[in-house]
PATIDREN-807082 format. One record per residue: x, y, z of N, C-alpha, C, CB in turn; residue in three letters. Coordinates in steps of 0.02 Angstrom, whole numbers, padded with zeros to 5 digits, always signed. Glycine has a CB too. Example, Ala and Ser with C-alpha at 12.3 -4.5 7.8 and 13.67 -1.06 7.14 Angstrom:
<pts>
+00660-00284+00390+00615-00225+00390+00660-00165+00390+00565-00224+00452ala;+00642-00112+00354+00684-00053+00357+00645+00002+00394+00704-00030+00286ser;
</pts>
This chain:
<pts>
-00159+02042-01715-00150+01970-01702-00206+01943-01769-00175+01946-01609unk;-00176+01895-01786-00205+01866-01847-00264+01851-01844-00177+01815-01868unk;-00309+01849-01897-00376+01823-01899-00398+01766-01891-00399+01832-01942unk;-00350+01711-01889-00361+01649-01891-00358+01624-01802-00304+01616-01945unk;-00344+01682-01766-00349+01642-01697-00411+01652-01656-00290+01663-01649unk;-00416+01609-01641-00491+01594-01598-00508+01638-01549-00494+01526-01559unk;-00565+01642-01520-00571+01692-01463-00529+01684-01403-00638+01692-01439unk;-00514+01625-01385-00495+01590-01339-00411+01611-01335-00517+01514-01353unk;-00393+01596-01385-00315+01609-01406-00301+01688-01401-00297+01581-01490unk;-00356+01730-01429-00358+01814-01429-00355+01831-01353-00436+01850-01468unk;-00394+01800-01308-00394+01819-01250-00314+01800-01208-00460+01787-01222unk;-00290+01748-01212-00244+01738-01200-00190+01789-01219-00243+01687-01215unk;-00178+01798-01287-00119+01836-01310-00144+01907-01281-00105+01832-01399unk;-00198+01934-01259-00213+01998-01240-00192+01986-01170-00286+02024-01255unk;-00204+01947-01136-00176+01935-01069-00102+01957-01057-00181+01863-01055unk;-00064+01901-01114+00013+01912-01099+00031+01966-01123+00059+01865-01123unk;+00007+02011-01168+00031+02070-01197+00014+02122-01137-00005+02086-01272unk;-00041+02120-01103-00052+02163-01042-00012+02155-00983-00115+02156-01020unk;-00009+02091-00979+00042+02091-00913+00115+02109-00925+00045+02017-00879unk;+00137+02111-00992+00205+02132-01008+00207+02204-01005+00227+02107-01075unk;+00140+02242-01041+00152+02317-01038+00133+02337-00958+00100+02362-01100unk;+00107+02320-00922+00100+02331-00846+00166+02327-00819+00053+02278-00809unk;+00192+02266-00825+00266+02260-00798+00308+02318-00818+00302+02193-00824unk;+00309+02323-00873+00353+02388-00910+00326+02450-00893+00353+02389-00991unk;+00271+02465-00900+00243+02526-00877+00235+02542-00796+00179+02527-00907unk;+00244+02503-00763+00246+02521-00679+00309+02517-00653+00203+02471-00632unk;+00355+02496-00700+00449+02505-00685+00458+02459-00653+00486+02568-00642unk;+00430+02384-00649+00448+02344-00604+00504+02294-00639+00386+02312-00576unk;+00512+02312-00678+00567+02273-00738+00642+02321-00704+00540+02299-00855unk;+00680+02282-00698+00740+02320-00693+00756+02360-00746+00791+02282-00682unk;+00820+02414-00741+00837+02472-00782+00880+02432-00836+00878+02537-00740unk;+00876+02441-00899+00925+02413-00935+00936+02458-00995+00909+02342-00953unk;+00995+02431-01024+01017+02484-01085+00971+02474-01140+01095+02472-01116unk;+00977+02521-01196+00926+02505-01265+00935+02445-01292+00936+02552-01326unk;+01015+02411-01299+01006+02355-01324+00990+02292-01276+01059+02347-01361unk;+00984+02291-01213+00964+02246-01169+00893+02255-01178+00990+02252-01100unk;+00872+02316-01186+00785+02324-01193+00750+02288-01239+00763+02393-01212unk;+00800+02309-01295+00772+02273-01371+00784+02190-01377+00821+02308-01443unk;+00824+02179-01334+00847+02097-01333+00768+02056-01274+00958+02090-01278unk;+00760+02110-01233+00712+02080-01177+00640+02093-01218+00718+02126-01091unk;+00642+02131-01250+00559+02144-01293+00565+02083-01350+00549+02243-01345unk;+00625+02064-01378+00622+02006-01428+00595+01954-01391+00691+01985-01461unk;+00630+01930-01320+00619+01867-01304+00540+01874-01274+00679+01839-01253unk;+00521+01926-01250+00449+01924-01231+00403+01924-01299+00432+01989-01182unk;+00415+01957-01344+00374+01946-01403+00374+01865-01434+00402+01997-01458unk;+00434+01839-01418+00437+01755-01432+00408+01716-01384+00508+01726-01436unk;+00403+01730-01327+00362+01696-01281+00286+01701-01299+00376+01723-01212unk;+00274+01775-01321+00204+01783-01335+00177+01745-01406+00193+01862-01338unk;+00218+01744-01442+00211+01708-01501+00191+01634-01500+00269+01713-01533unk;+00253+01599-01441+00244+01537-01439+00183+01513-01401+00298+01513-01419unk;+00158+01555-01347+00085+01527-01315+00032+01533-01363+00058+01569-01249unk;+00034+01586-01406-00021+01613-01441-00030+01573-01510-00009+01690-01454unk;+00017+01563-01535+00034+01516-01610+00024+01568-01651-00019+01444-01635unk;+00044+01641-01644+00043+01693-01673+00110+01680-01730+00045+01752-01618unk;+00112+01694-01795+00168+01689-01842+00174+01627-01852+00230+01715-01822unk;+00142+01578-01841+00152+01500-01866+00128+01509-01930+00110+01438-01826unk;+00175+01443-01972+00171+01425-02043+00085+01402-02030+00238+01356-02074unk;+00069+01397-02107+00001+01389-02111+00003+01306-02104-00034+01423-02185unk;+00052+01265-02110+00051+01205-02112+00073+01178-02039+00089+01185-02169unk;+00073+01215-01973+00085+01198-01921+00022+01215-01873+00146+01224-01908unk;-00008+01165-01837-00070+01180-01804-00055+01191-01735-00120+01126-01811unk;-00080+01237-01686-00070+01227-01620-00143+01206-01587-00037+01293-01590unk;-00139+01168-01536-00181+01150-01505-00151+01134-01415-00208+01094-01550unk;-00184+01111-01362-00165+01103-01306-00193+01026-01271-00187+01167-01274unk;-00150+01021-01229-00175+00943-01191-00139+00932-01137-00164+00873-01235unk;-00128+00881-01106-00087+00878-01044-00045+00794-01060-00147+00883-00963unk;+00000+00797-01016+00042+00745-01037-00001+00681-00994+00130+00761-01014unk;+00022+00622-01011-00015+00565-00978+00033+00503-00986-00091+00551-01014unk;+00018+00446-00949+00074+00400-00965+00028+00345-00955+00145+00400-00919unk;+00036+00268-00963-00002+00221-00960+00011+00193-00869+00019+00168-01026unk;-00049+00194-00843-00043+00146-00772-00037+00081-00787-00106+00148-00723unk;+00006+00053-00736+00003-00019-00719-00014-00021-00651+00067-00059-00732unk;-00056-00077-00635-00093-00091-00583-00048-00170-00561-00182-00092-00606unk;-00030-00155-00504+00000-00215-00465-00043-00242-00425+00057-00201-00424unk;-00081-00309-00425-00123-00318-00406-00112-00396-00377-00167-00299-00452unk;-00144-00401-00303-00141-00467-00288-00193-00537-00305-00137-00459-00229unk;-00168-00583-00344-00203-00632-00380-00255-00685-00321-00140-00677-00425unk;-00229-00675-00264-00261-00689-00198-00299-00653-00154-00222-00704-00165unk;-00328-00672-00110-00359-00643-00054-00322-00664+00006-00430-00660-00050unk;-00309-00617+00044-00265-00624+00109-00243-00566+00131-00205-00665+00103unk;-00195-00567+00178-00184-00521+00215-00094-00484+00187-00195-00558+00294unk;-00089-00415+00195-00024-00385+00151+00008-00396+00217-00022-00294+00109unk;+00072-00436+00187+00133-00431+00231+00169-00371+00240+00179-00472+00210unk;+00191-00366+00180+00241-00298+00184+00224-00255+00105+00344-00327+00192unk;+00236-00205+00120+00236-00153+00046+00284-00118+00049+00178-00101+00032unk;+00343-00136+00000+00424-00121+00008+00419-00053-00029+00484-00182-00033unk;+00388-00021-00072+00391+00042-00092+00360+00109-00066+00376+00035-00143unk;+00360+00158-00097+00349+00214-00071+00328+00261-00132+00407+00235-00032unk;+00266+00300-00133+00246+00346-00180+00306+00387-00200+00190+00387-00155unk;+00310+00387-00282+00360+00424-00303+00421+00392-00323+00373+00466-00258unk;+00427+00330-00293+00479+00278-00294+00504+00262-00370+00448+00210-00258unk;+00544+00237-00395+00563+00215-00471+00577+00144-00453+00634+00259-00512unk;+00552+00110-00480+00561+00027-00479+00574-00012-00545+00495-00005-00451unk;+00611-00055-00547+00631-00086-00612+00574-00149-00617+00721-00115-00611unk;+00588-00176-00686+00561-00217-00695+00559-00282-00650+00575-00221-00744unk;+00528-00324-00624+00547-00381-00589+00557-00365-00511+00610-00409-00621unk;+00567-00304-00489+00567-00268-00421+00516-00296-00380+00555-00192-00426unk;+00531-00316-00321+00477-00335-00274+00451-00277-00245+00499-00380-00220unk;+00383-00264-00248+00343-00203-00217+00305-00229-00162+00292-00166-00269unk;+00287-00292-00158+00237-00306-00087+00250-00381-00086+00138-00284-00094unk;+00228-00396-00036+00211-00467-00011+00162-00494+00027+00252-00486+00018unk;+00134-00543+00005+00075-00554+00041+00090-00614+00102+00017-00577-00014unk;+00051-00627+00160+00061-00677+00204+00055-00741+00176+00021-00671+00256unk;+00089-00797+00182+00088-00838+00145+00088-00895+00218+00147-00832+00085unk;+00077-00886+00267+00083-00927+00329+00046-00983+00312+00060-00895+00395unk;-00036-00972+00300-00070-01026+00294-00056-01070+00219-00141-01003+00306unk;-00032-01029+00171-00011-01069+00105+00040-01126+00110+00020-01021+00056unk;+00093-01094+00166+00151-01127+00197+00120-01197+00226+00188-01078+00258unk;+00075-01203+00250+00051-01264+00292+00015-01303+00238+00000-01245+00360unk;-00025-01283+00203-00039-01324+00146+00003-01353+00101-00072-01297+00113unk;+00060-01330+00085+00112-01357+00052+00152-01400+00085+00148-01314+00029unk;+00152-01398+00160+00182-01455+00191+00139-01519+00198+00204-01436+00255unk;+00075-01497+00197+00018-01557+00187+00030-01595+00134-00052-01534+00175unk;+00014-01556+00078+00037-01588-00002+00080-01622-00004+00058-01549-00054unk;+00136-01603+00020+00204-01628+00012+00215-01688+00041+00250-01586+00036unk;+00183-01686+00097+00165-01767+00137+00130-01816+00101+00116-01763+00202unk;+00073-01789+00068+00036-01829+00019+00061-01862-00030-00001-01798-00009unk;+00127-01803-00061+00155-01841-00119+00207-01899-00103+00191-01791-00164unk;+00234-01884-00030+00279-01959-00002+00234-02010+00004+00317-01955+00076unk;+00179-02000+00032+00133-02059+00048+00114-02086-00025+00062-02035+00095unk;+00088-02036-00062+00078-02083-00147+00149-02113-00179+00048-02019-00220unk;+00189-02092-00161+00248-02117-00182+00269-02197-00157+00296-02066-00159unk;+00244-02195-00092+00267-02256-00044+00227-02309-00074+00251-02248+00041unk;+00162-02285-00096+00103-02328-00118+00124-02339-00187+00026-02292-00111unk;+00155-02314-00239+00178-02349-00294+00225-02389-00281+00196-02315-00340unk;+00271-02368-00238+00324-02437-00239+00308-02492-00208+00387-02427-00208unk;+00261-02492-00155+00234-02547-00150+00190-02584-00184+00219-02545-00110unk;+00150-02545-00236+00119-02583-00286+00176-02611-00329+00067-02541-00326unk;+00224-02580-00351+00274-02596-00389+00309-02671-00371+00320-02539-00383unk;+00316-02669-00301+00332-02734-00270+00291-02782-00280+00339-02731-00209unk;+00217-02762-00252+00154-02820-00269+00166-02840-00348+00063-02784-00258unk;+00185-02806-00386+00171-02830-00461+00232-02885-00471+00175-02760-00525unk;+00272-02868-00433+00342-02918-00461+00333-02977-00428+00425-02891-00443unk;+00288-02962-00369+00266-03035-00325+00219-03074-00369+00221-03021-00246unk;+00162-03040-00400+00113-03071-00423+00142-03094-00495+00050-03027-00421unk;+00190-03076-00534+00206-03090-00606+00264-03141-00580+00231-03016-00660unk;+00288-03156-00533+00336-03215-00497+00278-03274-00492+00375-03189-00405unk;+00226-03268-00466+00168-03308-00446+00129-03330-00496+00127-03276-00404unk;+00119-03280-00563+00089-03306-00620+00126-03341-00662+00062-03262-00654unk;+00197-03335-00657+00256-03368-00694+00260-03451-00677+00329-03329-00668unk;+00261-03468-00626+00265-03521-00572+00200-03564-00601+00257-03488-00483unk;+00142-03537-00578+00079-03552-00610+00070-03590-00694+00046-03483-00609unk;+00100-03528-00715+00102-03558-00787+00137-03605-00799+00119-03521-00831unk;+00200-03623-00780+00249-03680-00788+00209-03755-00754+00329-03656-00741unk;+00169-03740-00696+00150-03808-00667+00069-03818-00706+00149-03805-00569unk;+00048-03758-00743-00002-03795-00791+00025-03832-00836-00044-03755-00825unk;+00071-03806-00874+00104-03825-00941+00130-03914-00910+00185-03756-00968unk;+00157-03916-00863+00181-03986-00846+00121-04028-00837+00228-03989-00780unk;+00078-04002-00807+00012-04045-00798-00023-04078-00849-00036-04008-00772unk;-00023-04016-00917-00063-04034-00960-00024-04094-01009-00086-03970-00994unk;+00046-04083-00995+00077-04129-01037+00070-04204-01003+00153-04107-01048unk;+00083-04201-00939+00062-04269-00913+00006-04300-00914+00071-04273-00859unk;-00052-04248-00927-00123-04267-00947-00132-04301-01016-00165-04203-00948unk;-00075-04279-01060-00083-04294-01132-00033-04368-01137-00053-04220-01186unk;-00003-04352-01086+00043-04437-01095+00019-04483-01057+00124-04443-01072unk;-00033-04471-01021-00081-04536-00983-00052-04542-00925-00082-04614-01020unk;-00006-04489-00888+00030-04492-00829-00008-04455-00772+00099-04463-00841unk;-00047-04421-00808-00086-04362-00756-00157-04347-00763-00056-04289-00763unk;-00183-04344-00714-00258-04338-00727-00282-04257-00737-00298-04372-00660unk;-00345-04277-00758-00396-04202-00781-00396-04160-00725-00486-04216-00798unk;-00414-04191-00669-00412-04147-00595-00362-04109-00587-00409-04186-00533unk;-00284-04139-00592-00243-04105-00572-00222-04045-00636-00191-04153-00548unk;-00230-04067-00696-00229-04010-00747-00284-03950-00737-00241-04043-00819unk;-00352-03967-00715-00382-03917-00706-00369-03874-00630-00445-03940-00719unk;-00346-03907-00583-00314-03876-00525-00264-03810-00525-00278-03929-00499unk;-00203-03841-00582-00160-03802-00613-00194-03750-00649-00118-03839-00653unk;-00243-03740-00699-00276-03691-00738-00305-03644-00694-00325-03718-00783unk;-00340-03670-00632-00361-03629-00589-00322-03576-00546-00388-03665-00557unk;-00259-03609-00531-00201-03578-00496-00177-03512-00551-00134-03643-00481unk;-00163-03541-00617-00142-03493-00650-00177-03437-00668-00123-03513-00692unk;-00255-03463-00659-00315-03395-00668-00304-03340-00613-00404-03423-00657unk;-00300-03364-00572-00285-03329-00491-00236-03292-00490-00269-03376-00433unk;-00173-03308-00515-00111-03288-00513-00113-03224-00568-00060-03350-00529unk;-00139-03228-00627-00147-03183-00675-00212-03131-00651-00159-03224-00743unk;-00263-03146-00621-00298-03107-00600-00271-03041-00523-00351-03158-00591unk;-00219-03107-00502-00180-03055-00427-00130-03008-00478-00113-03117-00347unk;-00107-03021-00533-00068-02987-00562-00106-02902-00599-00038-03043-00611unk;-00156-02925-00622-00194-02863-00657-00224-02810-00602-00261-02894-00705unk;-00243-02851-00540-00252-02809-00474-00189-02764-00450-00269-02861-00413unk;-00137-02805-00458-00071-02758-00433-00053-02713-00474-00007-02792-00421unk;-00074-02716-00541-00063-02667-00586-00099-02600-00596-00066-02695-00634unk;-00173-02626-00578-00209-02577-00564-00215-02533-00500-00255-02599-00575unk;-00176-02574-00459-00160-02531-00378-00105-02486-00403-00127-02586-00299unk;-00065-02500-00449+00000-02455-00469-00032-02407-00496+00057-02484-00518unk;-00086-02404-00547-00095-02352-00599-00121-02307-00532-00154-02370-00675unk;-00175-02330-00481-00203-02284-00445-00149-02255-00398-00260-02311-00413unk;-00094-02278-00380-00060-02258-00349-00023-02196-00384-00031-02308-00328unk;+00001-02205-00437+00033-02173-00482-00019-02096-00488+00043-02226-00551unk;-00074-02115-00511-00122-02051-00518-00124-02011-00462-00193-02066-00531unk;-00137-02042-00386-00134-02005-00310-00086-01959-00313-00115-02050-00247unk;-00005-01985-00333+00049-01962-00326+00053-01900-00388+00100-02022-00327unk;+00015-01915-00433+00013-01854-00482-00024-01788-00443-00035-01878-00555unk;-00081-01820-00426-00119-01773-00412-00100-01733-00351-00177-01797-00410unk;-00058-01752-00300-00022-01735-00235+00020-01685-00274+00022-01800-00189unk;+00081-01699-00329+00125-01659-00358+00084-01604-00375+00161-01689-00413unk;+00028-01604-00415-00015-01554-00451-00031-01511-00394-00082-01585-00491unk;-00043-01529-00346-00066-01485-00287-00013-01441-00245-00098-01532-00238unk;+00068-01478-00249+00103-01444-00235+00131-01395-00273+00132-01471-00215unk;+00116-01416-00351+00140-01351-00383+00083-01296-00390+00170-01366-00456unk;+00032-01324-00373-00027-01259-00380-00014-01201-00312-00125-01298-00370unk;+00009-01232-00253+00016-01209-00196+00078-01160-00195+00019-01263-00152unk;+00132-01203-00231+00192-01161-00241+00176-01102-00274+00244-01193-00278unk;+00147-01116-00329+00124-01061-00371+00086-00998-00356+00090-01085-00411unk;+00040-01028-00288+00011-00961-00257+00071-00937-00216-00062-00972-00206unk;+00114-00963-00188+00158-00937-00139+00209-00895-00190+00194-01000-00089unk;+00222-00911-00242+00264-00864-00290+00222-00803-00299+00280-00898-00364unk;+00166-00829-00305+00125-00756-00337+00113-00700-00284+00042-00774-00366unk;+00121-00737-00216+00109-00693-00155+00166-00637-00155+00111-00740-00083unk;+00222-00642-00197+00270-00573-00193+00255-00560-00247+00348-00570-00180unk;+00229-00494-00245+00212-00461-00301+00276-00409-00329+00145-00424-00283unk;+00267-00408-00393+00334-00377-00421+00321-00342-00470+00385-00421-00441unk;+00347-00288-00500+00337-00225-00543+00342-00267-00613+00401-00157-00532unk;+00289-00271-00662+00295-00304-00716+00321-00248-00769+00229-00341-00733unk;+00356-00207-00750+00393-00147-00792+00417-00106-00756+00357-00108-00836unk;+00479-00068-00798+00504-00005-00747+00453+00045-00739+00569+00035-00774unk;+00439+00078-00686+00404+00128-00693+00399+00169-00614+00336+00101-00726unk;+00356+00212-00612+00361+00257-00542+00311+00235-00505+00353+00336-00548unk;+00312+00234-00437+00242+00218-00392+00208+00273-00390+00250+00197-00317unk;+00150+00280-00413+00096+00346-00421+00063+00332-00362+00038+00352-00492unk;+00032+00283-00354-00019+00279-00277-00003+00208-00234-00119+00276-00299unk;+00016+00216-00177+00022+00155-00121-00051+00154-00088+00088+00172-00055unk;-00084+00109-00121-00163+00093-00103-00158+00070-00026-00201+00024-00157unk;-00128+00006-00025-00142-00020+00040-00071-00021+00086-00175-00096+00031unk;-00094-00027+00151-00042-00042+00205-00039-00100+00237-00044+00000+00253unk;+00024-00118+00264+00048-00188+00283+00002-00186+00346+00138-00202+00297unk;-00035-00267+00331-00085-00293+00381-00152-00284+00353-00081-00258+00449unk;-00155-00244+00311-00229-00236+00274-00236-00317+00245-00230-00164+00197unk;-00321-00328+00245-00343-00398+00208-00369-00366+00137-00414-00447+00253unk;-00358-00394+00091-00386-00378+00035-00418-00434-00014-00339-00345+00005unk;-00461-00427-00048-00485-00463-00110-00450-00484-00144-00517-00438-00148unk;-00459-00545-00186-00424-00567-00232-00434-00512-00302-00446-00643-00241unk;-00375-00490-00328-00376-00453-00392-00358-00371-00361-00462-00463-00437unk;-00362-00365-00291-00358-00297-00254-00279-00263-00284-00360-00311-00156unk;-00303-00208-00322-00233-00184-00333-00191-00137-00258-00243-00130-00405unk;-00138-00172-00260-00087-00144-00201-00053-00082-00219-00027-00196-00184unk;-00014-00056-00291+00003+00006-00289-00011+00011-00371+00080+00021-00255unk;-00010+00070-00380-00024+00096-00462+00054+00107-00480-00081+00183-00475unk;+00072+00104-00538+00148+00121-00558+00134+00170-00641+00203+00028-00570unk;+00177+00211-00652+00170+00239-00709+00238+00212-00738+00157+00317-00705unk;+00200+00199-00815+00256+00162-00859+00292+00219-00886+00227+00111-00922unk;+00351+00237-00862+00386+00304-00891+00431+00287-00949+00432+00345-00834unk;+00409+00234-01000+00424+00219-01062+00376+00236-01112+00438+00158-01065unk;+00326+00254-01081+00260+00268-01116+00217+00326-01109+00220+00221-01102unk;+00262+00379-01123+00236+00453-01099+00202+00478-01158+00297+00509-01074unk;+00150+00516-01166+00126+00553-01205+00071+00605-01191+00113+00516-01244unk;+00064+00654-01252+00006+00704-01227-00036+00691-01272+00019+00782-01220unk;-00107+00693-01252-00161+00670-01284-00185+00751-01295-00211+00612-01238unk;-00212+00767-01368-00237+00832-01398-00301+00818-01435-00183+00864-01447unk;-00327+00860-01449-00381+00840-01491-00391+00915-01558-00459+00825-01429unk;-00396+00884-01606-00379+00938-01670-00447+00911-01726-00278+00924-01713unk;-00466+00964-01758-00522+00969-01801-00515+00931-01864-00534+01037-01816unk;-00549+00907-01893-00555+00862-01956-00512+00877-01989-00611+00862-01995unk;-00507+00939-02017-00459+00964-02069-00383+00956-02057-00472+01036-02079unk;-00382+00950-01985-00297+00942-01964-00285+00867-01950-00272+00989-01886unk;-00334+00815-01937-00332+00751-01926-00329+00714-01991-00387+00732-01887unk;-00348+00733-02038-00360+00701-02105-00291+00697-02138-00414+00744-02151unk;-00243+00753-02117-00177+00752-02147-00126+00748-02097-00165+00810-02189unk;-00149+00714-02052-00092+00678-02000-00076+00614-02010-00112+00676-01929unk;-00027+00583-02008+00001+00513-02033+00044+00479-01964+00059+00527-02108unk;+00038+00425-01966+00070+00393-01897+00147+00423-01904+00068+00295-01893unk;+00198+00434-01845+00260+00456-01860+00269+00528-01873+00281+00422-01912unk;+00221+00563-01879+00228+00638-01902+00267+00670-01847+00154+00679-01912unk;+00299+00726-01865+00334+00765-01812+00288+00817-01760+00387+00807-01853unk;+00300+00833-01705+00271+00880-01658+00309+00886-01621+00218+00870-01628unk;+00269+00963-01602+00316+00978-01530+00271+00995-01470+00370+01048-01539unk;+00315+01002-01404+00264+01000-01363+00294+01059-01314+00248+00925-01331unk;+00255+01110-01283+00286+01163-01233+00246+01142-01163+00271+01251-01259unk;+00281+01134-01126+00245+01143-01063+00236+01197-01033+00266+01111-01022unk;+00167+01209-00993+00159+01275-00952+00219+01278-00903+00084+01279-00909unk;+00238+01248-00860+00276+01248-00818+00355+01261-00842+00260+01192-00787unk;+00365+01249-00901+00431+01255-00925+00430+01294-00998+00462+01183-00930unk;+00406+01353-01025+00388+01376-01091+00461+01379-01126+00347+01451-01089unk;+00516+01387-01094+00571+01394-01120+00598+01329-01153+00608+01419-01073unk;+00582+01255-01138+00590+01212-01180+00544+01180-01230+00609+01177-01151unk;+00588+01165-01282+00541+01122-01333+00544+01047-01332+00558+01139-01404unk;+00502+01017-01318+00508+00948-01316+00485+00907-01389+00463+00926-01254unk;+00532+00868-01422+00494+00843-01484+00452+00776-01479+00545+00833-01539unk;+00408+00763-01517+00375+00708-01504+00336+00682-01582+00323+00727-01438unk;+00304+00624-01585+00276+00603-01645+00208+00583-01636+00312+00551-01673unk;+00174+00577-01697+00102+00563-01692+00100+00489-01691+00058+00593-01753unk;+00082+00466-01639+00085+00391-01630+00000+00369-01635+00125+00369-01547unk;-00049+00395-01631-00119+00385-01635-00179+00446-01673-00132+00376-01561unk;-00205+00426-01700-00271+00463-01725-00326+00433-01730-00267+00487-01782unk;-00388+00445-01681-00443+00407-01675-00460+00411-01746-00496+00430-01624unk;-00511+00352-01760-00547+00351-01814-00602+00386-01826-00560+00303-01823unk;-00624+00390-01750-00715+00441-01757-00700+00491-01722-00800+00408-01719unk;-00748+00553-01744-00726+00628-01701-00778+00616-01643-00742+00718-01750unk;-00781+00661-01593-00806+00669-01541-00820+00736-01513-00775+00638-01508unk;-00852+00767-01475-00857+00822-01448-00806+00842-01417-00900+00824-01415unk;-00753+00904-01416-00717+00915-01383-00728+00924-01302-00698+00953-01413unk;-00671+00875-01270-00695+00892-01192-00690+00957-01168-00657+00856-01142unk;-00724+00963-01103-00737+01038-01086-00664+01056-01065-00800+01053-01022unk;-00617+01005-01022-00559+01028-00999-00502+01064-01041-00537+00978-00972unk;-00531+01060-01125-00484+01077-01179-00527+01121-01223-00453+01011-01218unk;-00576+01120-01223-00619+01167-01287-00616+01243-01262-00716+01142-01297unk;-00623+01282-01322-00628+01346-01301-00698+01354-01320-00577+01397-01330unk;-00721+01425-01303-00800+01454-01294-00823+01433-01382-00804+01565-01270unk;-00788+01460-01429-00820+01462-01486-00804+01383-01529-00794+01534-01525unk;-00797+01341-01499-00768+01262-01513-00817+01205-01476-00681+01252-01475unk;-00875+01223-01453-00915+01187-01391-00930+01119-01454-01005+01243-01347unk;-00978+01153-01495-01014+01111-01536-00966+01085-01601-01079+01151-01559unk;-00894+01091-01600-00859+01060-01649-00849+00990-01642-00802+01088-01655unk;-00851+00951-01686-00820+00875-01658-00759+00882-01680-00853+00800-01689unk;-00700+00846-01640-00637+00840-01639-00611+00774-01647-00616+00867-01588unk;-00557+00766-01651-00512+00694-01666-00465+00700-01611-00466+00688-01747unk;-00461+00634-01577-00421+00621-01512-00348+00600-01550-00458+00552-01457unk;-00292+00644-01526-00237+00624-01556-00168+00611-01502-00227+00677-01611unk;-00128+00560-01503-00086+00567-01454-00014+00578-01484-00092+00509-01410unk;+00026+00602-01445+00087+00642-01470+00139+00608-01418+00079+00735-01465unk;+00176+00559-01449+00204+00517-01395+00277+00539-01400+00191+00434-01404unk;+00316+00543-01344+00372+00561-01323+00427+00501-01345+00364+00577-01248unk;+00494+00501-01373+00537+00451-01379+00567+00424-01309+00589+00474-01424unk;+00547+00355-01307+00575+00328-01250+00654+00329-01227+00555+00267-01255unk;+00684+00345-01272+00763+00348-01253+00765+00419-01216+00822+00344-01327unk;+00722+00475-01255+00721+00540-01220+00697+00544-01155+00686+00584-01252unk;+00641+00497-01146+00621+00491-01075+00656+00467-01026+00574+00460-01069unk;+00704+00409-01058+00758+00370-01000+00807+00424-00983+00806+00296-01033unk;+00824+00492-01039+00872+00536-01007+00851+00575-00954+00898+00578-01049unk;+00772+00592-00969+00748+00642-00910+00693+00599-00870+00711+00719-00942unk;+00712+00548-00862+00665+00498-00812+00636+00544-00749+00718+00427-00776unk;+00687+00570-00714+00676+00602-00657+00633+00675-00675+00749+00612-00622unk;+00624+00708-00714+00579+00747-00731+00526+00741-00777+00604+00785-00744unk;+00497+00674-00781+00444+00661-00811+00381+00659-00753+00456+00598-00852unk;+00328+00702-00770+00285+00708-00725+00223+00719-00773+00303+00763-00672unk;+00164+00666-00741+00103+00659-00782+00047+00727-00765+00067+00580-00762unk;+00004+00742-00796-00045+00790-00765-00027+00856-00799-00039+00795-00682unk;+00028+00871-00814+00053+00940-00826+00028+00962-00896+00136+00943-00821unk;-00006+01006-00901-00024+01038-00945+00022+01082-01001-00061+01069-00914unk;+00007+01083-01070+00059+01134-01110+00009+01139-01174+00151+01098-01129unk;+00059+01161-01205+00035+01182-01288+00063+01127-01328+00068+01261-01322unk;+00044+01107-01383+00048+01063-01434+00044+01080-01501+00006+01024-01426unk;+00092+01063-01547+00100+01083-01611+00113+01030-01665+00150+01129-01609unk;+00075+01014-01707+00071+00973-01741+00094+00994-01821+00010+00952-01726unk;+00122+00957-01876+00145+00977-01930+00118+00946-01981+00203+00975-01930unk;+00072+00986-02019+00026+00937-02059+00046+00936-02126-00049+00954-02056unk;+00104+00955-02152+00148+00932-02214+00221+00926-02191+00143+00986-02278unk;+00238+00879-02223+00296+00858-02205+00362+00913-02242+00296+00779-02229unk;+00326+00958-02292+00387+01003-02317+00388+01059-02265+00379+01034-02398unk;+00336+01077-02215+00335+01133-02177+00394+01151-02135+00283+01128-02140unk;+00425+01197-02123+00482+01211-02080+00475+01228-02005+00515+01264-02110unk;+00498+01202-01980+00475+01220-01897+00519+01289-01886+00505+01147-01828unk;+00472+01346-01861+00505+01412-01850+00548+01397-01795+00457+01473-01835unk;+00590+01450-01781+00652+01442-01734+00623+01437-01649+00707+01519-01747unk;+00560+01477-01648+00546+01474-01586+00522+01396-01563+00496+01527-01576unk;+00513+01360-01615+00488+01274-01600+00564+01239-01599+00427+01231-01677unk;+00602+01269-01609+00672+01235-01633+00676+01182-01559+00753+01306-01643unk;+00698+01128-01574+00695+01061-01503+00743+01106-01451+00744+00956-01526unk;+00722+01118-01394+00755+01144-01340+00757+01104-01273+00727+01206-01328unk;+00806+01071-01261+00797+01036-01199+00833+01036-01133+00798+00983-01214unk;+00828+01040-01078+00855+01045-01024+00933+00999-01015+00799+01025-00979unk;+00990+01047-01001+01061+01026-01010+01070+00983-00926+01123+01108-01027unk;
</pts>
């Protein structure tokens, strides 16, 4: 075993080799010809090399992590009773698909009341407009009478009292017109407020139909039909199947040589026969202690950098039914673009 292997990697390699020796030594493996035995040995050695990182080129670094995906919470904006939850855990939903409905009986009653207020306000607007027309007619008549009285007074055929009376009538008509115009403005404002209430309640009714914000798989169904939830309470949790990645931790000497878009390879523990292509999509700007879930004994005090290896969305779409989060595996990153991937890490996907 190469000297650069860590103690954890040496242990893993020893365990794998020991298992192979035990199987072959006890005769549990089926009998085979010399040619078949040689082929079996080569395949077992390739598996050992893949799991332990043995014979890796100097510019390829091996680490481990687990598959993760962005979670999307579908939550209720309003407090209320859940009328229906239309999905089950594990179900795949499309963007815009209805996943749940909230009870809207109370909102429907409020909507009916505000719609009645709109109709009443619109009636008040019509009455105010009719009053304005009447007041305008009265003002026009008063204006004509005042002008006539003024001319008669100037010619000596009319009295000052008559002219003053016509002036007073004109003033009253103009005041009545202004009052009617103010009443119209108030009626219009009331109608606008009622329409705004209708729009608000209708928006709440629309929000009571909870839809998937993007395509994904239902991970958790958090409530059942008939339960009462608070505003903002999550109803279901979706996994975004277009945003799947493996989080790994690498030392500074590796992180400093990585660039966005660099090639990577992922080999999952449950399916070591497949090699999944990925790219570096994120490198943390600051170091941290290696999480206990991924560290080895001799790396407890080392500072590591978090790196995301993202799987292409078109590949995820092709194998959507196979995508699972939480699966652990081994990742390989290439720290030099001139490095060649070994044959054991050539891309190999399920057919």
